[in-house]
C-alpha positions, -999 to 999 in steps of 0.1 A, spaced: 0 0 0 29 24 8 43 21 -27 10 30 -42 8 61 -20 42 71 -33 34 64 -69 0 80 -69 9 112 -51 0 102 -16 -36 95 -26 -51 63 -13 -61 40 -41 -83 11 -33 -77 -21 -53 -109 -38 -42 -133 -9 -53 -129 -1 -90 -154 27 -88 -129 46 -65 -99 40 -88 -90 65 -115 -82 51 -149 -45 48 -157 -48 71 -186 -57 100 -163 -28 92 -140 -2 89 -169 5 126 -172 17 127 -136 46 104 -145 75 118 -165 93 95 -188 130 96 -191 144 85 -224 180 90 -232 190 93 -268 213 65 -277 247 73 -291 252 64 -328 267 31 -335 294 23 -361 277 11 -393 305 -10 -406 322 -29 -378 357 -42 -385 385 -53 -363 399 -17 -358 364 -3 -349 357 -32 -326 390 -29 -307 386 9 -305 352 4 -290 365 -20 -263 393 4 -253 415 -5 -223 447 -7 -245 433 -35 -267 435 -13 -298 473 -18 -298 468 -52 -313 449 -41 -344 477 -48 -368 485 -82 -353 449 -93 -354 442 -80 -389 472 -98 -404 467 -131 -385 429 -133 -383 419 -111 -411 382 -110 -409 359 -96 -382 336 -127 -384 366 -149 -377 375 -127 -347 340 -134 -333 347 -171 -332 384 -170 -322 393 -188 -290 417 -180 -262 445 -203 -273 447 -186 -307 449 -152 -291 475 -165 -267 496 -178 -296 495 -144 -311 511 -129 -280 481 -110 -267 483 -105 -229 458 -121 -206 438 -90 -197 434 -80 -233 424 -115 -243 397 -115 -216 384 -81 -228 383 -92 -264 365 -125 -256 341 -108 -233 331 -82 -259 329 -107 -288 305 -127 -267 284 -97 -260 285 -87 -296 273 -121 -308 244 -119 -284 235 -85 -296 241 -68 -262 269 -45 -272 281 -26 -303 310 -2 -307 300 34 -308 307 56 -338 327 81 -319 348 72 -288 335 83 -254 352 114 -239 362 108 -203 
């Protein structure tokens, strides 16, 4: 009951008597909606854009990954041992594998312009 008082501006709203409840459409203007505009994503994602999006110093391995792996789709299925044989440090391997997994699931994409800290 307390959360309803908070949500509906300290008015008592009875759930058992529908005649006393206001319709949700009349309550909707009280609530403000917060939508953040999403940052633009890179249209063409390649190995350089992907590693720049990850950050954390991983972008230093762009040349090595482009020559050895070549294609971004092959990077998405690359395993730890292959990255280790290329001489990529453990922290960077973990970041690359973490973000390739997120990218495959559709949970993350590199941004078009880098974030300014």
